[in-house]
C-alpha positions in Angstrom: -61.3 60.4 0.1 -63.2 61.3 -3.0 -62.0 60.4 -6.5 -61.0 64.0 -7.2 -59.0 64.3 -4.0 -57.2 61.0 -4.8 -56.4 62.3 -8.2 -55.0 65.6 -6.9 -53.0 63.7 -4.3 -51.5 61.4 -6.9 -50.7 64.3 -9.2 -49.0 66.1 -6.4 -47.0 63.1 -5.4 -45.8 62.6 -9.0 -44.8 66.3 -9.3 -42.9 66.1 -6.0 -41.1 63.0 -7.2 -40.1 64.8 -10.4 -38.9 67.8 -8.4 -36.8 65.5 -6.1 -35.3 63.8 -9.1 -34.4 67.1 -10.7 -32.8 68.3 -7.5 -30.7 65.1 -7.2 -29.6 65.5 -10.8 -28.6 69.1 -10.4 -26.8 68.5 -7.2 -24.9 65.6 -8.8 -24.0 67.8 -11.7 -22.9 70.7 -9.6 -20.8 68.6 -7.2 -19.4 66.3 -9.8 -17.5 69.0 -11.6 -15.9 70.4 -8.5 -14.7 68.5 -5.4 -15.1 65.0 -6.7 -13.1 65.7 -9.9 -10.3 67.4 -7.9 -10.0 64.3 -5.7 -10.1 61.9 -8.7 -7.5 63.9 -10.5 -5.2 63.8 -7.5 -5.4 67.5 -6.8 -4.8 67.0 -3.1 -2.2 64.3 -3.5 0.7 66.7 -3.9 -0.1 68.8 -0.9 2.1 67.7 2.0 1.8 69.0 5.5 5.4 68.9 6.6 4.4 70.2 10.1 2.6 66.9 10.8 5.6 64.8 9.8 8.0 67.0 11.8 5.7 66.7 14.9 5.7 62.9 14.6 9.4 62.8 14.3 9.9 64.9 17.4 7.5 62.8 19.4 9.3 59.7 18.3 12.7 61.1 19.3 11.3 62.2 22.7 9.8 58.7 23.3 13.1 57.1 22.5 14.9 59.4 24.9 16.5 61.7 22.4 16.4 65.4 22.1 13.6 67.2 20.5 15.7 68.5 17.6 
């Protein structure tokens, strides 16, 4: 490659690295304020699915020879 082609290639690579870094920063900023914060703040901790617990209890009773309810 000629010197000018190498120079253009290096400049392009540097620009792409900057773009990639900006995309990562923006993605982190966007996602940080939403789902991650909700998890950290325990947003989903108080949501209980009673249906799962009831299903487990019924299966346990059936396996022990008891009635379903």
